[in-house]
C-alpha positions in Angstrom: 1.1 34.3 -114.2 -1.6 36.1 -112.3 -1.5 39.5 -115.4 -1.8 36.4 -118.0 -4.8 35.0 -115.9 -6.7 38.6 -115.8 -5.8 39.2 -119.6 -7.7 35.8 -120.1 -10.5 37.3 -118.0 -10.7 40.6 -119.9 -10.4 39.8 -123.5 -13.2 39.2 -125.4 -14.8 36.1 -126.7 -14.3 35.2 -130.1 -17.8 34.0 -132.0 -16.8 30.8 -131.4 -16.7 30.9 -127.8 -19.9 32.7 -127.9 -21.8 30.6 -129.9 -20.7 27.9 -127.3 -21.7 30.2 -124.1 -25.2 31.1 -125.9 -25.7 27.8 -126.5 -24.8 26.6 -123.3 -27.0 28.9 -121.5 -30.1 28.0 -123.8 -29.3 24.1 -122.8 -29.3 25.6 -118.9 -32.5 27.4 -119.5 -34.3 24.9 -120.9 -33.3 22.2 -118.5 -34.4 24.6 -115.5 -37.8 25.4 -117.3 -38.2 21.2 -117.3 -37.2 20.9 -113.7 -39.7 23.8 -112.8 -42.9 22.3 -114.9 -42.1 18.9 -113.2 -42.2 20.1 -109.7 -45.6 22.0 -110.3 -47.1 18.4 -111.4 -45.3 16.5 -108.0 -47.2 15.6 -105.7 -45.7 15.6 -102.6 -48.2 15.2 -99.9 -50.5 11.9 -99.5 -53.2 12.3 -96.7 -54.4 9.5 -94.6 -57.3 7.4 -95.5 -59.6 6.1 -92.5 -57.3 3.3 -92.0 -54.9 6.2 -91.0 -52.3 4.8 -94.0 -50.7 6.9 -96.6 -51.3 5.1 -99.6 -49.6 6.0 -103.0 -51.7 4.0 -106.0 -48.9 4.8 -108.6 -46.3 2.9 -106.3 -48.8 -0.1 -105.0 -49.0 -0.5 -109.0 -45.1 -0.2 -109.3 -44.6 -2.8 -106.6 -47.1 -5.5 -108.4 -45.5 -4.8 -111.3 -42.1 -5.2 -110.8 -41.8 -7.2 -107.7 -41.9 -11.0 -109.7 -39.3 -9.2 -111.7 -36.9 -8.2 -109.5 -37.5 -11.3 -107.1 -37.0 -13.3 -110.3 -33.4 -11.5 -111.7 -32.3 -10.1 -108.2 -33.3 -12.5 -105.9 -33.4 -11.1 -102.2 -34.1 -12.3 -98.8 -35.3 -9.9 -96.0 -34.0 -10.4 -92.5 -34.6 -8.8 -88.9 -37.1 -6.2 -88.6 -38.8 -6.4 -91.9 -42.5 -4.9 -91.0 -42.9 -1.7 -90.7 -46.2 0.0 -89.1 -47.8 3.1 -89.9 -47.0 6.3 -89.8 -43.8 8.5 -90.2 -40.2 6.9 -90.8 -37.1 7.6 -92.2 -35.7 4.2 -93.8 -31.8 5.0 -93.5 -29.8 2.4 -95.9 -26.6 1.8 -97.7 -26.5 1.8 -101.5 -25.3 -0.8 -104.3 -28.0 -0.7 -107.3 -31.1 1.1 -108.5 -32.9 -1.9 -106.9 -32.1 -0.9 -104.0 -35.1 1.1 -103.4 -37.4 -1.9 -103.6 -36.2 -3.2 -100.0 -37.5 -1.1 -98.1 -40.8 -0.4 -100.2 -41.0 -4.7 -99.3 -41.6 -3.7 -95.8 -44.3 -2.1 -96.1 -47.6 -1.3 -98.3 -48.1 2.6 -97.2 -46.0 5.3 -99.8 -42.5 6.4 -99.2 -41.0 9.2 -100.7 -37.4 8.9 -101.8 -34.7 11.8 -101.5 -32.8 11.2 -105.4 -30.7 12.6 -108.1 -32.3 16.3 -109.0 -31.6 15.3 -112.5 -34.0 12.4 -112.4 -37.2 14.4 -111.7 -36.4 15.4 -115.5 -35.5 11.8 -116.9 -37.5 10.9 -120.3 -39.5 7.9 -118.2 -38.4 8.1 -115.3 -39.3 11.5 -114.2 -43.3 11.5 -114.6 -43.5 8.1 -112.1 -41.2 10.1 -109.9 -43.3 13.0 -109.7 -46.3 10.9 -109.2 -44.9 9.3 -106.5 -43.3 12.2 -104.4 -39.8 12.1 -105.0 -37.7 14.7 -103.7 -34.9 16.0 -105.8 -31.6 16.5 -103.9 -28.2 18.3 -104.9 -25.4 16.4 -104.4 -23.8 19.1 -101.3 -27.0 18.7 -99.9 -27.0 22.1 -99.4 -30.9 22.6 -101.0 -32.8 24.4 -98.5 -35.9 23.0 -100.6 -35.2 19.6 -100.2 -34.7 19.7 -96.5 -38.5 21.3 -96.0 -40.0 19.1 -98.2 -39.0 16.0 -96.2 -39.9 17.3 -92.9 -43.3 18.3 -94.9 -43.2 14.5 -95.6 -42.3 13.4 -92.1 -44.8 15.7 -90.2 -47.4 15.0 -92.3 -47.0 11.1 -90.8 -45.3 10.0 -94.1 -42.7 7.7 -94.8 -38.7 8.7 -96.3 -35.9 6.6 -97.5 -32.3 8.1 -98.1 -29.3 6.4 -99.4 -26.5 8.4 -97.0 -23.8 7.8 -99.5 -25.7 9.9 -101.8 -24.5 7.7 -105.2 -23.7 3.9 -105.5 -20.7 2.4 -104.0 -19.0 0.8 -106.6 -15.5 1.1 -104.9 -16.1 -1.6 -102.0 -17.8 -4.4 -100.4 -16.3 -4.0 -97.2 -16.8 0.1 -96.3 -19.5 2.6 -96.8 -19.1 5.5 -99.2 -18.5 8.6 -96.8 -21.8 9.7 -95.5 -23.8 13.0 -96.3 -25.6 14.2 -93.4 -28.9 15.0 -92.5 -30.9 12.2 -91.6 -29.9 12.9 -88.1 -31.1 15.8 -88.3 -34.8 15.3 -90.2 -35.0 12.6 -87.3 -34.4 14.4 -84.5 -36.4 17.9 -85.7 -39.8 15.6 -86.2 -39.0 13.6 -83.7 -39.3 10.0 -86.3 -37.8 7.1 -85.7 -35.2 5.6 -88.2 -35.3 2.3 -89.6 -31.9 0.8 -90.7 -31.0 -1.4 -93.0 -28.1 -2.7 -94.9 -27.5 -4.7 -98.2 -25.2 -7.6 -96.7 -24.1 -8.3 -100.1 -23.8 -6.9 -103.4 -26.7 -7.5 -105.6 -25.8 -10.0 -108.8 -28.2 -11.5 -111.2 -29.5 -14.8 -109.8 -27.5 -14.5 -106.6 -29.2 -14.2 -103.5 -29.0 -11.0 -101.6 -29.4 -10.6 -98.1 -31.1 -7.4 -96.6 -31.0 -6.7 -92.7 -33.5 -4.5 -91.4 -33.1 -3.4 -87.6 -35.1 -2.2 -84.9 -36.3 1.2 -85.2 -33.6 3.8 -84.0 -35.2 6.7 -81.6 -32.6 9.8 -81.3 -34.9 10.8 -78.5 -31.5 11.8 -76.5 -31.4 14.7 -78.6 -35.3 15.9 -78.5 -35.8 19.5 -77.2 -32.2 19.9 -77.3 -30.2 22.8 -78.6 -28.0 21.0 -80.9 -24.4 21.8 -81.8 -22.7 20.5 -85.1 -20.7 17.8 -83.1 -23.8 16.7 -82.0 -25.7 16.3 -85.3 -21.8 14.5 -86.3 -22.5 12.1 -83.4 -25.8 11.3 -84.3 -24.8 10.5 -87.7 -22.4 8.5 -86.4 -24.6 6.5 -84.5 -26.4 5.8 -87.4 -23.4 4.7 -89.5 -22.4 2.4 -87.3 -25.5 0.8 -86.5 -25.6 -0.5 -90.7 -22.2 -1.8 -89.5 -23.7 -3.2 -86.1 -26.2 -5.2 -88.2 -24.4 -6.3 -91.1 -22.2 -8.1 -88.2 -25.0 -9.4 -87.1 -26.2 -11.1 -90.2 -22.5 -12.6 -90.5 -22.8 -14.0 -87.4 -25.8 -15.5 -87.7 -24.6 -17.1 -91.0 -21.6 -18.6 -88.6 -23.5 -19.6 -86.2 -25.5 -21.6 -88.7 -22.6 -23.0 -90.8 -21.5 -24.4 -87.2 -24.9 -26.1 -86.5 -24.8 -27.7 -90.1 -21.0 -29.4 -89.1 -22.4 -30.6 -86.0 -25.2 -32.1 -87.3 -23.0 -34.1 -89.5 
């Protein structure tokens, strides 16, 4: 078996295979050039105005343009800590669909940098807008050092960051989250930034109200200035994950209480 594999590896490629390989390499090089061009155009940091607010004009334009569409097609209601003040913070929530990015955007008029799939940076329509609002491309395995550095720069500049730790849209379960990717706790601890946890309590559906619960800012201050281990980061990440489950239970408990009161009133 080993000899057969070695023979396959050492045998020369056929003309058809060579053409396919050349085509693949050309396509890869073209995508890399396109990505580098997009990264060069991207604006990462936004200076604070006289009021100390970091405003993204392009994002405010998108807010005004898409808010009515979003609310009419995917109506929603925000609960809890739905007004976020100025300064650096990390939005941390679950993910069902592309419209989820709007929920944090409804809590502030400051700019928000979103962690997103690297391929979106070069998308025909979305790409240019992502560059204008300082989108931060990330590799799915979370190993991209540049992503972490960009995220830290944003937070240290006093700006806001939003990420979905599931890494992709959850199409599997309405009860359980997908496995979380680490990184949020590390960013919060290293930059001493608060985390705004939020949970989308029900899967968004057309013309059905989606309820989104925002929690009070979380400070992982017990880990500040501490020599962190992998176990410490894992513990901090688990606290964040559990907070999302707790927020959803808080919402469900409030709904149950309202139903009980209605029954008593009848």
